[in-house]
N, C-alpha and C positions, 0 to 999 in steps of 0.2 A: 817450029813452035806451034802447038795446035791452037785453033782459033778459040776464044772463049765462049762458053755457052751461055745462053741468055740467063741463066740463073746466076752464074758467076758475075756477069756484067751488072746484074741489078744489086748484087751485093757491093761491087766495087763502087757504084754509084752512091749507095747509102753510107759507105765510109768516107767519101769524099765530102758529102753533105754535113757529116758529123764533124770532120775537121774544120769546116767553114764555121759551123755554129759554136765549136769550141773557141775560136779566136775571139768571139765577142764576149766570152766569159759567161755565157747562159747556155743551158742545155734545151731551152724551149723558146718558142716565139712569144713576143709580149702578148699577155692575156690569154694564152692557150696552155693547157697542160702538156707534157711531153709524153707521147705514147710511142715515140719512133722506135725506142730501143727496149720497151716493156717485154719481159717474158710472157709467152701465153699462159692463160689460166682458164680454170672452168667455173662456171656458176650455174647453181640449181637451186630448186626450191622443194622441200618436203611436200607430200600430197596426202590430203585425207579424202576419202571416197566412201559414200555409203554403198554397201552390199547391193550388188545388182546394176548399178550406174557405171558411168564411164570416167576412167581416170587417165589424166594427160600428164605424161612424163616428158620433161623438157631437159636437154644438155645445151647450154649456151657458153660458147668460147669468145675469149677476149683475146684480141692480138694473135689471132691463128696465123701459123706460117705455112699453112697449106698441109698440116698433119691431118691424120685420118681420125675420125670420130666414131665411137661404137658405143652401143648400150647393151648390158648384160642383165640377166634377171638373178634373183636370190640364189639361184644354184649355179651362177657364173656361166650359163649358157648365153651366148650371143644372140641378142634379139635383133639387132640391126647393126651392120658393119656398113658405115656411110649410109646410103639409100637402099642397101641390099639386106633382106631379111633371111637369114639362114634357119632360123626356128620356124618350125611348122605349127605355128599357132596363128590361125585367123584372127583371132580376137585383137592381136596387135596390127595396127595399120599406122603407116607413116603419114604424118600430118605436115610436117615441113622438114627441108634438109637444104643447107647452105653450109658456107665455110664457117659461119658463125652459130649454127644452131643445128640440133638435131631433135625433133619434137615427134613424139608417138603417142598414140591414144590405145589405150585397153579398156575393151568393152565388157560388159557383164562381169563385173569384178566380183571374186569371191574370197572367202577367207584365206584361201590356200594362195592368193596372189598377194597377200600381206607379207612385207619384208623390205630388205634394203636392196636397191637397185644400183648399179655402178655405171658411172660414165666415165669412158676412157678417151685419152688423147694421146695419139702415138707420136710423142715429141722424144727427145734425148736429154734427160730419161724421161720416160711415159709419165703422164700426169692421170690421176683417178679421184674421183669425188663420188660420194655415197648420196643417193635419194631414198628417204624412207617413205614407204606407201603404208598408210594405216587404213584399214577397212573398218567402217563402223556399222553395227548392227542395231536396228531399233528394237525396243521391246516388242515381242511377240505377242504377249498376252496381258491384259491389265484387268484386275479383278479387285472388286471391293466388297467387303461383307461386314456384317455387325453380329453382336452376341444375340440379339433379339430383335424381331421386326417391330414390335410396339415397345415404347417405353413409357414411364409413368412421370409426371411432372416432379421434378426434384431428384430423379435417379441419375446416377453416373453410368453412361454407356460407353463402350469402346469399338472403334471401328478399325479395319485392317485393309490396307490396299497392297497388292502385289504386283510388280512388274518382272515378268519372267522373259529370260533370253536376251537381254540387252548387252551391248558392247560399245562403250565402257558401260560400267554400272550406272543405272538411272538415278537422278535425283528426284525424290517424291516430295511434293509440298501438298498442304491441306487449307482449303477455303471453306469458310460458311459465311455466305452472302459475300459482302465486301471485306470481312475479317479473316486474317490469315490465322490458322491454329498452328500450333507446334506440335510436330510429331517427333516419334523416335524411329530410326531406320536401321535395319539390319541387312547385312549383305552376305549372300552365300556364293562361293564360285562354283560355276558350272563348267562342263566340257568346252573345248574351242575357244577358251579365254572369255567367255560369257558369263553372267551373274544373273542371280535371282535376288531381287530386292524386295523386302517387306518394310511398311512403314505403319506404325500404330498411333493412334490418337484416343485421347480420353476427354470427355466432356460431360457436364451437368446439364441436363435439358430442362427447359421450362414450357410453359403452355405457347410462349412466342415463337418457339422453335418448331411447333408442328407444321409440317409441310415444307419447311425450309430444307434445301438441297445442300448437303456436304460434298464438296468435289475433291477428288482426288487428281492432282495435276502433276504430269511427268516432264520434267526437264531433260532433254537429252539432245546431243549434237546431231543426230540422225533423224530426228522427227520433230514436228512443230504441231502444238495444239492437240497433244495426246492426253485426254482426261476421261474420267468416270465419275459418276455421281450418284449418291444415295439420298433419298428424300427421308427426312425424319417423320417417324409417327408417334405422336407424344399424346397421352390421354391425362387429362386434368379434371379436377372437380369443378362443380357449375361456378359460373360468375353471375351474381344477381344484381340487377340494376332496377331501381324505382323511380318512377316519373309519375307526376299528377297530370291528368287530362283536364280535369276542371274540379273547382273553380280556379280562375287565375287571380291569385291574391288570397286575403284571409278567408278562412273557412268559419262561416256564420251559422247561427241557429235557423233552421228551416232550409238550408239550402242542400245541394247533393254533392257527393265527392266521390271521385272515381280515381282509383290508383291502378296503374299499369306495371305489371311485373315482367321484365325482360331477362331470360336466362339463357346463357351459353356454357356449354359443356362438351367434353368428348370422354365417353360415349354420351349420346343426348340423355339429358336427366330424365329418369324414369318416374319421378313424382314431384309435383309442385303443390304446394299447400299453403293457405293463409291462416296466420294465428293472432290471436290478440293476447299479449303477455298480461299475466295474472287475472285474465277474466276470459269469458267467451265471447265469440264476435256477436255484435248486436243482432237483434231480430230482424232489423230493417236492412241487414248487410245481404248483398246478392253476388255470389262468385260466377264469374263467365270466363271459363278458360283460366288464363293466368291473370284476370283482372278483378278486382274487387270494387263494388259499387254500394255506396251507403246514402240512402235516401232519407230526407227530412232529418238533417242533422240536430242533435241537442247535445247539451253539456255532459249527457250520461254517456255519450259515446266517446268521451276523451280517452285517450290510453294510447299504448305502442303497438302498431300493428306490423308483423312480420311476414315477409314472403319467403319461404324455405324451398329448396330444390337440392334433390339428392341424385346421384348416379353410384356406379360401382367404386369410383374413386373416394368420394366423400360428400359431405353436405356443406352447403353454404346458404346464407340468408343476408336479407337487408330489411331494414326497420324504418318504419315511418311514424312519428310522434304527431298525433292529432290532437290539436287544442281547438275547441269550438268557441268562438267569440259570440258576443251579443248582436242581435240583428241591428242594422244601421239605425241612427236615431234621425226623427224628422222634426223640423221646427214649423209652426205655423207663421204666417206673414204677421209682423206687429202692426197694432191699429194706430191710426193718426192721433186719437184723442189721448192715449197713454203716452206716447212719446212728447207730445206738445206739453202736456202737464208736468211731467217729470223736467222737462227742459227749462220751463218756466221757474220752477223751484229753484234749480241750480242758479240760473241768471239772477234771481232776486237775491240769493245770499251773496254772490259775488258783487253785485251792484252796490249793495247797502253795507259793505264791510266797513265804512268809515262812519256809521251813524251811531247813535248812542243806544236807544232803547227800541228804535222801530222794526229791527230784523226779527225780533221775537214775534211781533204781530205778523209780519209778512209770511214767516215760516208757517205759523199756525193758519192763517188763511189758505195758503196754498196747500198745506196738509189736508185742509178740509175738501179743497178743490180735487186734490188727489184722491182721496177716500171715495169722493162722489163719483169721480172718473172710473175708479176702478170698480165700484158697485154697477155703473153703468156696462162697463166692459165685460163683468162676470157674467151678465145675461147673455152676451153674445158668445162668451167663451163656452157656455153649456152647449151650445150647438156644435162647436168646433173642439175635437179632442186636443188637449195640449200635454205635451211632454215637458216636465220639468228638466231645466238643465242647470247643472252646478255653476255653470260660467254666468248664467243670467242671475241667479241668487247671489253671487258672489259680487256682481255689479251693483245690485240694489243695496246690499249690506255696505260697500264701500261709499255709496252716495250719501247714506244715512249717517255713518261716521263722520264723513266730511262735513256734513250740515251742522252736527252736534258740536265739532270742533271750532268751526266758525262761530258759533253761538257762544261759546264760552269765551273765545277771544275777545268778542263784542263786550259782553258783559263785563269782563275783567277790566277793559280799558275805561268803561263807563264809571264803575265804582271808583277807579283810581284817581278821576276828575274830581269826584265830589267827596272830599274828607271833612270830617267833623271840626268844629272849633271849641276851645275850653281855655279858662283861666287858671293859672296858679295862684297858691296861697300868697306869693309875694305880691301879686297884682291886686288882691282883695282890698277894697276901700281907698286905692290910690285916686280915683276920680274924685272924691269929696274932701281929701286932705288938703290943709292949706300949705303945709310943707312936706317935706321928706320925712321928718321925725314923726310927724302925725300919722303919715302913710304907714309906717312901719309899725306904730302903735295899734292903728286900726286893723294891719293884718294879722296881729297877735291876739286879736279879740277884744281890743281896748275900746272900741267904739260899738255900743250894744244896739243903738237906734239906726245904725246904718242900714240901709236895704241890702238884703241878702242877694248875692250875685248868683245867677243859676247858669248851667251848663244846658246846651241843647245841641241835640245830634239829628241832623237832618239827613 
């Protein structure tokens, strides 16, 4: 009987171990999966690589029983058999070889290297898995163009961005500042599985868009941060702003007024002029560049003043309405005599409000003292110019009205207290009659020699 080979002995040992485990009713140790009798299998990952870079192709074996591993190219030519390379292509290099892995690198990848690679394990029957290698090609050229270099405010313009030679087809996005624009893309196939992509976007421009960059941004797995931009050039009519240099506040007669006209436009305004609507500029108006100066203002200068600017796009203006106010009013300091006299008059009326006839005397006396004081103050007033104020006149009128009302109230109360007395016809002769009948007869005129009663009204 021939002696058992090492390989047959190991198999016999494994069969004995299986019989022992089967007696426990379980095919695995507690807490561990059973890999003892799993069939060999292959594991691999698909590969994506950018053209010109290095691709790594790996064949991994699980539960290898010592079978041979080999790697084949898309033409089914053997690249590596175990750790031996029959293919005469130096771009393939062995990275790692063991019973569980065959790893190979491919440098300077080109589009011709794209395809399905085969990993084989020589078991009974043989095992085979496919590894797909995809070659990515970034766009070679990115171009942006517009219909016209310069646009006018309010005009709709169109921009086109073209990405040529990409694989797969590029995804194009548009940005204006921080805002994303919605574009429309068109894809045209090219040779060697590459594509030409064109994206178009339309937008209406304003003066705020002048100098703003519109960015064409490409999203592609083979490249990062691929973009191109185009700055907008927008022409617009002038923008006119008016400001007052002086005075700060109301414009009054005799003062000066300076208006500043600030103009912005593209192209630069060719003509800037000042106008006065419905009239000519005053003779005392002075033009200095874009500024207007009016000296020694008067009410004849009232009106609407316009600063007007023009360029090739259009004309704009801004208006200023001028209203000239009276010069400021000045008040002389009040004299002590006038204030004292007026105060005494008011105090006398209030203090004697309960008297009968005396307030009239006091008012007359105080009125005479007021007139005398006013005459004395008029001589001093001739030397100091005085400006009449409506508030002062109103105050004086209010004082006079108040004094008259108080006088009327006092007189009314006086006359109410002193009423006249009189006798009726029934009472005539009642004092001299002896009895009631005689008094009635005397009242009817029966007593002729009685003294006639008289009425007195005090």
